[in-house]
C-alpha positions as CSV (number, residue, x, y, z in Angstrom):
1,M,0.2,-0.3,0.1
2,W,1.1,3.4,-1.1
3,D,1.3,6.9,1.4
4,W,1.0,9.4,-1.5
5,T,-2.2,11.1,-2.5
6,T,-2.6,10.9,-6.5
7,H,-1.8,15.1,-6.6
8,E,1.6,14.3,-5.1
9,I,2.7,11.6,-7.5
10,I,1.6,13.7,-10.3
11,Q,3.5,16.4,-9.0
12,D,7.1,13.9,-8.6
13,L,6.4,11.9,-12.2
14,D,9.1,13.2,-14.9
15,C,6.2,12.6,-18.2
16,G,8.9,14.9,-19.9
17,E,8.6,18.4,-21.5
18,G,5.2,19.0,-24.2
19,S,4.0,15.4,-22.9
20,I,0.8,17.0,-21.3
21,P,-0.3,14.1,-18.7
22,L,-4.0,14.2,-18.6
23,E,-5.4,10.6,-17.0
24,V,-4.2,9.2,-14.2
25,R,-5.5,5.5,-13.7
26,F,-4.3,3.1,-10.5
27,L,-4.7,-0.6,-10.7
28,H,-7.5,-2.1,-8.8
29,D,-5.3,-4.5,-6.7
30,P,-4.9,-2.5,-3.0
31,E,-1.7,-4.3,-2.9
32,S,-0.3,-2.9,-6.2
33,A,1.4,0.5,-5.7
34,E,1.5,1.4,-9.4
35,G,-0.5,2.5,-12.4
36,Y,-0.6,4.5,-15.6
37,V,-0.3,7.9,-16.7
38,G,-2.2,8.6,-20.2
39,C,0.4,11.9,-22.1
40,A,-2.0,13.5,-24.4
41,L,0.4,15.4,-26.8
42,S,3.2,13.1,-26.5
43,S,0.6,10.0,-26.9
44,E,2.2,7.8,-24.6
45,M,1.8,5.8,-21.6
46,L,3.9,6.5,-18.8
47,R,3.9,3.6,-15.8
48,F,4.6,5.0,-12.2
49,F,5.7,2.4,-9.5
50,K,8.2,2.3,-6.6
51,N,11.6,1.1,-7.7
52,E,13.8,-1.3,-5.6
53,A,15.0,1.6,-3.4
54,G,11.4,2.1,-2.4
55,V,10.9,5.3,-4.7
56,W,8.2,6.5,-7.1
57,D,9.8,6.3,-10.5
58,T,8.3,6.4,-14.1
59,Q,8.6,4.1,-17.3
60,S,7.6,4.8,-20.8
61,V,5.7,1.3,-21.8
62,V,3.5,2.4,-24.9
63,Q,4.5,5.2,-27.6
64,I,2.4,5.6,-30.5
65,P,3.8,7.3,-33.2
66,S,2.5,10.6,-35.0
67,V,1.2,10.1,-38.6
68,P,2.7,12.3,-41.5
69,V,-0.6,13.7,-43.2
70,E,-1.7,16.5,-45.7
71,G,-4.4,19.3,-44.8
72,W,-3.8,19.3,-41.3
73,A,-2.4,22.2,-39.3
74,L,0.9,19.8,-38.9
75,P,2.8,18.0,-41.0
76,E,2.0,15.4,-38.6
77,M,-0.3,14.3,-36.7
78,P,0.0,12.6,-32.7
79,A,-2.8,10.1,-32.3
80,L,-3.5,12.5,-28.7
81,V,-4.5,10.1,-25.5
82,T,-7.1,11.9,-24.3
83,D,-8.6,8.6,-22.0
84,F,-8.1,5.5,-21.0
85,V,-9.1,2.6,-18.5
86,I,-8.1,-0.4,-16.8
87,S,-10.6,-3.6,-16.3
88,L,-11.4,-4.6,-12.9
89,D,-8.9,-7.5,-13.0
90,D,-6.3,-5.4,-13.9
91,R,-5.8,-7.2,-16.9
92,F,-6.7,-5.1,-20.0
93,M,-6.3,-1.4,-20.8
94,Y,-8.4,0.5,-23.5
95,I,-6.5,3.7,-24.9
96,A,-8.4,6.4,-26.8
97,C,-7.0,8.6,-29.4
98,W,-8.8,11.4,-30.3
99,L,-7.5,12.5,-33.2
100,H,-6.4,9.1,-35.0
101,G,-9.7,8.1,-33.9
102,D,-9.5,4.5,-32.7
103,V,-9.6,2.2,-29.6
104,R,-6.8,0.3,-28.7
105,Q,-6.8,-2.5,-26.3
106,Y,-3.7,-3.5,-24.8
107,D,-2.4,-6.5,-22.2
108,I,-0.9,-5.4,-19.4
109,R,-0.2,-8.8,-17.5
110,D,3.5,-7.8,-18.1
111,R,2.9,-4.4,-16.3
112,R,6.2,-3.5,-17.7
113,H,5.3,-4.4,-21.8
114,P,1.6,-3.6,-22.3
115,Q,1.0,-6.0,-25.9
116,L,-1.2,-4.3,-28.0
117,V,-4.3,-7.1,-28.9
118,G,-6.9,-4.9,-30.4
119,Q,-7.8,-1.9,-32.4
120,V,-10.7,-0.7,-33.7
121,F,-11.6,3.1,-35.4
122,V,-14.5,5.0,-34.3
123,G,-14.2,8.1,-36.5
124,G,-10.9,10.4,-36.7
125,S,-9.3,12.9,-38.4
126,F,-8.1,10.9,-41.7
127,K,-11.2,8.6,-42.0
128,Q,-12.0,8.5,-45.5
129,G,-13.9,11.6,-46.8
130,S,-12.0,13.7,-44.7
131,C,-9.7,16.7,-46.1
132,V,-6.7,14.7,-44.3
133,K,-4.5,12.5,-45.9
134,R,-1.8,10.2,-44.6
135,T,1.4,10.4,-46.6
136,D,2.6,7.2,-45.9
137,G,0.2,5.0,-47.3
138,G,-1.3,3.7,-44.2
139,L,-5.1,3.3,-43.3
140,Q,-7.7,5.6,-43.7
141,P,-10.8,3.8,-42.4
142,E,-14.3,4.0,-43.7
143,A,-16.3,6.8,-41.8
144,L,-18.6,4.6,-39.3
145,V,-22.2,4.4,-39.6
146,V,-24.2,3.1,-36.7
147,K,-28.2,2.1,-37.0
148,G,-28.1,4.9,-39.9
149,V,-25.7,7.8,-37.6
150,E,-22.7,8.5,-39.0
151,I,-20.0,9.1,-36.1
152,Q,-18.9,12.1,-35.5
153,G,-15.3,12.9,-33.9
154,G,-13.5,10.5,-32.6
155,A,-12.8,7.9,-29.8
156,Q,-12.4,10.1,-26.4
157,M,-13.6,9.2,-23.2
158,G,-14.5,5.5,-22.2
159,Q,-16.2,3.4,-19.5
160,L,-15.7,-0.3,-19.2
161,S,-18.5,-2.5,-17.9
162,L,-17.6,-4.4,-14.7
163,D,-17.3,-7.6,-16.5
164,G,-15.0,-6.4,-19.1
165,K,-17.0,-7.2,-22.1
166,R,-18.4,-3.7,-23.1
167,L,-16.9,-0.7,-23.6
168,Y,-18.5,2.9,-23.7
169,V,-17.0,5.2,-25.8
170,S,-18.2,9.1,-26.4
171,T,-16.8,11.1,-29.1
172,S,-16.7,14.8,-28.2
173,L,-13.7,16.1,-25.9
174,F,-14.4,19.9,-25.3
175,S,-16.4,22.6,-27.5
176,T,-13.5,24.4,-28.4
177,W,-11.1,22.0,-29.7
178,D,-14.4,20.4,-31.1
179,R,-15.1,23.2,-33.3
180,Q,-11.5,23.3,-34.2
181,F,-10.5,19.6,-35.2
182,Y,-13.8,18.2,-35.8
183,P,-16.8,20.8,-37.1
184,G,-19.2,18.1,-37.7
185,L,-19.3,17.6,-33.9
186,L,-20.8,21.4,-33.6
187,E,-23.3,20.8,-36.7
188,K,-24.5,17.0,-36.1
189,G,-23.9,16.4,-32.3
190,G,-21.8,13.5,-31.1
191,Q,-22.3,10.0,-30.3
192,L,-22.1,7.0,-27.6
193,I,-21.5,3.8,-29.0
194,Q,-20.6,0.5,-27.3
195,V,-17.8,-2.0,-28.7
196,D,-17.5,-5.5,-27.6
197,V,-14.4,-6.3,-26.2
198,D,-13.4,-9.9,-26.6
199,N,-11.7,-10.6,-22.8
200,V,-9.9,-13.6,-22.7
201,V,-7.6,-13.3,-25.7
202,G,-8.2,-9.8,-26.6
203,G,-10.4,-8.3,-29.7
204,L,-12.6,-5.2,-30.1
205,E,-15.5,-4.6,-32.0
206,V,-17.9,-2.1,-32.7
207,N,-21.5,-3.1,-32.1
208,H,-23.5,-1.9,-34.5
209,N,-26.8,-2.4,-32.0
210,F,-26.0,0.5,-30.3
211,V,-25.6,4.1,-30.6
212,V,-26.9,6.9,-28.7
213,D,-27.5,10.1,-31.0
214,F,-27.0,13.5,-29.0
215,G,-27.3,15.1,-32.3
216,N,-31.3,14.5,-31.6
217,E,-31.8,16.3,-28.8
218,P,-34.5,18.6,-28.5
219,Y,-32.1,21.8,-27.8
220,G,-30.0,21.4,-30.6
221,P,-27.0,18.8,-30.8
222,A,-25.2,17.9,-27.8
223,L,-21.9,16.9,-26.9
224,P,-21.0,13.7,-25.2
225,H,-18.0,13.4,-22.8
226,E,-18.1,11.5,-19.5
227,M,-20.1,8.3,-18.4
228,R,-21.0,6.5,-15.6
229,L,-22.7,3.1,-15.6
230,P,-25.8,2.1,-13.2
231,G,-24.2,-0.3,-10.2
232,G,-20.8,0.5,-11.5
233,D,-17.8,0.6,-13.9
234,C,-14.3,0.5,-13.7
235,T,-13.6,3.7,-12.5
236,S,-16.4,4.3,-10.1
237,D,-15.6,4.6,-6.2
238,I,-18.7,2.8,-4.8
239,W,-20.4,-0.6,-6.3
240,L,-23.8,-1.4,-5.8
């Protein structure tokens, strides 16, 4: 068990200049003095832990490379890690990449070397039909349509069911950035979708039978952000 507060740990983290640490998650095991930090701009995951000397330390364990593009503000586009969630059994970690538009599933049983075991695109800046073009010959996925609704924006906030089988993903970061990077979000509203999870060997698949379209709200298009599941989820403090 650790005796530092989350705030004190964050202050002591060496995230590097320009990393923009955004989200912190501890492992659920109360005997485990470690966890991860998502760094938005550098698009990496840092593991924080106590080293052999009993001092808090950090290690970069996931690095998501920027993609060379045309038609964007910069010649390379970072993934922009905006959220992540750890499964209740501390086996998998799910990372949302808002600009690239994908959700990534990592097996973290080896805490030092997470392994990518699942990936699905729910939108993003270089989907087909966008003005942004990849110049590295990489994948430009088709626009995601669920029950007749084209998903706007990219994978932003995530929430995982207690059984680890359902990952819910929203698409809005905040309105200023939405307006700059995804103007369609302001015009059509955001969505909440469900990603089905293989929590045995790994794997992600969009559930095409579930969508909450916030574009149809009575007072105009709305922008969904955070979410909580009735009865508890993998970031809840209290479970019923």
